[in-house]
N, C-alpha and C positions, 0 to 999 in steps of 0.2 A: 367728511368722514366723522368727525366729532358730533355733529348734530344729528347723523345717522344713529350713532351709538347712544346718543341721549335719548331719541325717540325709542329706540329697541328697550332701553333699561325701562322707560315709562311703560311702554306695552306689557312687557313682562310682570311689572309690579301691578298693574290694573288687572291682567288676567289672573294673578294670583288673589288678589283682594277681591275679585268677583267669585272666585271658585274656592278659596280656603285662606281664612284670615290668619292661622296660624303660621301657615308657610309664608304669607305676606310680611308678617312681624319678623320671622326669621330673616328674610331677603332684607328688609329694612334695616335692621341693626347690624347687617353685613355690609351694607353700603353706606348707609346715612353718615357716620363719622369720617369715613374716608374720600367721598366724592369731594372734588375741588371746586372752588368759588368761580373758576373761569370755565367750568363745565356747565352753562347755563344759556337762558335766553332773557333778553332785555325788553320790556314793553317800554319803560319811559325812563329817562334819568333820574325822575323824582320819586320813582318807586324802588324798592330793592330788587335785586336780581332775582330773575326765578331760577334759581340753581337746581340742578338734579336732585339734590338732598331735599330742599323746600318742595318741590313739585312732588317728590314721594310722600312727604309729611301732609301736603295739603289734600293729596288723594285720600289718606288715611283718615284726616279730619273730616271732609266730605262725608265718606263712608260711616264714621262714627256718631256724626250729628243725624243722619239719615235713619240711623237705627236706634240710638238713645234718645235723640230729641232735646237731650239738654247735656251741658257738662258736668261731670260730677267733681266734687272736690272735699268728698268725704274722707279719703284715705289721707290727705293732707292735714286735714283737720285732726284725725285720731291720732296723727304721728306728731303733732305739735308744731306744725310747719305752716299752718294757714295763716295766722296772724302775722309772722314775719313776711311771708308771701304777698299778703294784702299790703303790708307797709311799703314793700319793694314796688308793687305797682302802683300806688298813691303818689310815692316818691318821684318815680319815672313819670307820672302824669305830670304833676307839678312842676318839674323839670321842662316838659314838653311845651307847656305854656309860656313858662318864662323865657324859654330860647327859640320862640317861632320865628324870630326873625332870621335865623340861619337856616339856609336852603336844604341842608341835609338832616334836620333833625327830625322831620316827619319820617324820613326813610329809615332812621335809627331806631325811632320808636315803633314803627310796623315791624322791624327785625326783632325788636324785644318781645312784642306780643306773639309773633309766629314761633320763634326759637326759643323762647324760655317760657312764658306764660301758657299759651295753648300747647306746646310741645309737652311741659311737664304734667299737665292736667289730663291731657288725653292719653298719653303713653301710661302714666301710673294707672288709670283706670282700665286699659287695655290688657296689663300684664296682671290679670288677677288669677290665672291658672299655672300651678307649678310646672306643669310641663312644658308650657310655652315659655314661661319665664327662663327655665334652664337652656331650652333652644336659642332663645336670644342671647343668653350669656356666651353660649358656645358659638354662635355666629359673630359676635362682637370679636372674638378672639380669631376666629377664622379670617375675619378681614385683616386682622393684625398679621397674620401670617402674611397675606399678599403684601402689605405694606412692608413688612420687614424684608421681604425678598426684593421687592422693589427698590427700595431706600438703600440696600447693600449694593445693589448692581449698577447704580448711578456714579458713584465714584470711578467704579472699574470701567465703566463704559466711557465715562467723560462726558455724559450729557443727562441731562433731565428731560429724557425723552417723553415720560407720560403727559408733560405740559404741550408737547409738540402735537401729541396724538389726541388729547381732549380739550384743547383749546377752542371754543366756538367765536372767540374774537368779538365778544360782546363789548367789552370796555377795555381800556388800556390801563387804568390805575388799580390794575388787581395783582396782588402777590402771586407770580407765577412759577419762578424757578431759582434755585439758590446760586450764591455766588462763591468764588473760591476763598478758602482762607489758608493761608500758607502753603500756595501752589497745589491745593487739593479741592476738587469740586466737592461742597457739602451736600449731603442727601437731603432732598426735601420731599420728595415723590409728589404726592397729590396736594400737599398742604399749603405750597407757596412759599414757604421758608423753613430754613433747616432747623429754626428753634422751635418751630410748630410740630414738627416732626418728631424732635427730641422730648417734648413734653407729651404727645401722643404716647411714644415708646414707653416713658416712665409710668405713664398712667396704667399700662396694661401689665407691667411686670408683675405687681402683687398677685393678680389674678392667675398669672402663670404659675408662679411659686406654689400658691395656695392648691393648685390642681397637681403639682408633681406627685404627691403622695397617692393620687388615685390612678393616674395612668402615666406610668414614669417616665418611659422612654419618648412618648409624644410631646409632652410638655416639656421635658428637658432640652429637646431640639429646638423648640419655640422659643424658649428662654434664651438659649444661644444666639438664635437669630434676632431676638428684640434686643439683645445687649449689644450684638455687632451694629445693629441699624442705629441705635443710640449713639456708639461711638463714630460711626460714618457722619453723623450730623456736625460733628466738631461743634457743638453747641455745650459750652462749658459748665454752665450753672445747672442745666438740666441731667448733664452727665454727673455732675456731683450730687445732686438730689436722688438720681437713679441709685446710686452705690450705697448712699444713707437709707433710701428706702427698702433696698435688697437687703441688707444688713437688717434692719428693723423687720421687716417681714419674716426673714428666716428664724429670728430669735422668738417670734410669736406664732409659729405653727406647731404642729404636735411633734414629738421625738422621732416617730418614724419617718414623717415627710422630710424633717431636717437631714435625718440619716442618709434618706435616699437621694437628698438633693446635694448635699454637699460633697461628698466623694465622687460621685460622677462628674461633677464640675470642676473639682481639682483636677481629675484625671483629663478632662477637656481642656483646661487652660495649659496642662503640661504638653498634650498633644499640638496644641496651637502654637506654644513657644518653640516647639521643635520644626512644626510645619512651615510657619510663617517666613523663615528666611529664604525659602525656595519661591517665595511669592513676593518680590521686592516693592511693587505698586501696593498690594494688598497690606503688607507690613508697614508702608509709609503712611498710608490713610490711617489705620489704627493708632499706630505709635503717635501721631501728630495730634490726634484728638487726645490722647491720654497727656501727653507733654504739655499741651495748650492748658488743659484742665488743671493740672498740677501748677504750672506757671500763675494762673490766676490766683492761686492761693499761696504764693509766695515762693515757689521753687524758681530755677532760673535754667532750664533747659534750653539749648540752642535749637531753633526749629527753621527749617528751610523757608525762605519766603518773608523772614521778618528779622530786622536788625534789633529789636529791643523786646524786652518782656513787657508787653501791653498791660496796663491795669484795669480790667474789666470792673473789678469792685470798686475803686475809686471812682470810676466813671458812672456807676450807677448811684453810688451814694452821693456824689456831686449833684444829681438830678433833685434830690430833697430839698436844694435851694428854692425850687419852685413852690414848695409849701407855703413860704412866707410870702411870696409874690401874689399867690393866690387870695391868700388872706388878705392882702393890701387891697386888691383890685375886685375880686368876685367870691366873698368868702362864702357865701352860702348857696348859689347857685352854680359855681364854676364858669368855665367859658363855653361850655355846650360844645357844639359841633364846629366852632370856628377854627379855622386853620391856622397854624403856628405864628404865620406872619401876624395875624390880627389879634393872637394873644401878647405877643411881644414879650414873651419870657426869656431870661437869659441864664446861663450858667458862668460862674466864675471859678476857672481852673488854674492850673499852674502855667498854662500857656497863654492866658488872658482871658476876655470874657467872650463867650459864644452864645450866639441865638439858638434856641431850643428847636430843633428839627424832629424831633422823635421823643417819646416817654418809654423807657423799658422796665417799667414796673406796674403790673396791672393795678394795684391799690393806690399808687401814686397818680394814675391815670384817672381813677374815679374821682379821687379828690380834685385835680386840675379841670376835669370835664365837668363835674357835677356838684362841686362844692361840698359844704359840709352836710347838706340835705342828702345828696346822692350816696356820699361816702359813708353815712351812719345807716341807710337804708340796705346797702350792700354788705357792709359789714354785719349787719344784724342778721341778713339771711346766711350770710357764712357762719355766724356763730350758731344759728339753729341747727344748721347741717352738722356742723363739727361735734357739738356737745349735746344737742337734742336726740340725735339719730344714734349717737354712741351710748348713750343711756338704754336705749331699746336694743342695741346689740349685745350689750352685756347679759341682757336676760334670755337671750337665744342662743349663744354660742354655736355660731353658725360661721364655719370657715369661708364658704363662699362669699357671705354678706361681708365679712370682717376683710376679705380681699378687695372687694368693690371700694370699702371704706378708705383703705390704704391708698388705693388709685386715687380718690379724690383728694385726699391729703396731700400726695405726692402733687397732683396739679396746684393745688393751693400754695406748696412750698415754691413750685416752680415761679409761680405769678410776682414773687418778690424780685425777681430780676428779668421777667418776661412779661411783654404785653400779650393779652390774649389772642388777638389777631384772629386766626382760624381754628382754635383749640375748644371753642364753647361746645360745638358739636359733640366732642368725646366726653367733655364734662357733664352736659346735660343726658347723655346717654347712660353713663355711669350712676348719675343721680337718680334718674326714673327707674334703673334696675335696682338701685339699693332701697329706695322708698317702697316699691312694689314688692321686693323680695322680704323685706320686714314684715308687711301686711301678710304675705303667704305663710311665713314661718309662724308669724304670732298665731293666724287661724289654725295651723297646723297643731302648735302646741297646745292650744286652748282646746282643740279636739281630742287631743292625747289625754288631757286632764279630766274630761268630761267621762271619756271611755273609762279611765281608771276608777271613777267615783261610781259610775255605774255597776 
């Protein structure tokens, strides 16, 4: 069943690509960020999985190269991103050579080239038309609608049913479904882990808020679904970041949008407060996520399924002990793709000394895996995105672009207590939309200036 669906998705994509590039790009942005890792075919264990998302992009890449004959990087150069991008590629290549002894490093490097380097270069060049760009932004939010509804339904149904439908059984070491927290199934939908779905929800909320002023009811409903799905993940840090970003974004939109947003949402929360007691299972799922998030920041609510107030903040902070151990053992190149047993890293906590089995901070993960070289390259790339693109946004005054920018900032904030896992696709999708959108609006602005001079 899963393989049939995968083939069907690829056939539809191929037909659209051959007949209408604009429709294919819309189709691509609808599906690419939300298709799961386990929805794939495997050629060899030494190669990356050919997921449906990657296969759709490879189809686009082939069509792009046949038409353009070369890959353009002019837009990245114009936006001041080319040098940081080159440094990232160079640093990653140096680390590949340094870590060649590890079996999975080549697979990681190929993933980097496909899902980061080529993806950004090709998609930015494809999105040069304002009409296509706007349709792709809308398609991204339409994908969000599917995810939000699916994510909300999982705790109510009591099953991560999507993994049963789309799993092609290619490998066993892939994140597939969520586990329970406080006797409640956490929503994960196609993202393999609830915390990844939480990051995805947070990344789209600024875009939705920015559109409330244009089409009020449609995007208010979408916002409510997105917030509900975020709560259903019971992922405390993304929920906290989500509320910070919501408040931040509301304060930056125009007054009309803010007024259209605030009052209906107050009415919505009032209605939810009245209706929820009549649906105890739904009420329990929502309040559990709220209470657990508040507990993470010092509250002490009693939650069914736990006997103590777990301290995720201390847990994340204690992982910073790995910095000193990495500096002592592998300061410049890190541990590469070595497993945690080979790393031999430990954490000293109140209960004793524990062997590291996971890293729940993407920035710390950069440092441990790639040392100072990789950390500096990645940090410089993020710096260029945060500060370099912000300077260009300030001169354009576009609400759509600002919304995408806030979505990227939300993901970066989440990464302080979340590993990237399967969230790189939504990050890169937002990034190419932002870079391409800046170029489109700059050209539009320059055209208007030229008309005024004439």
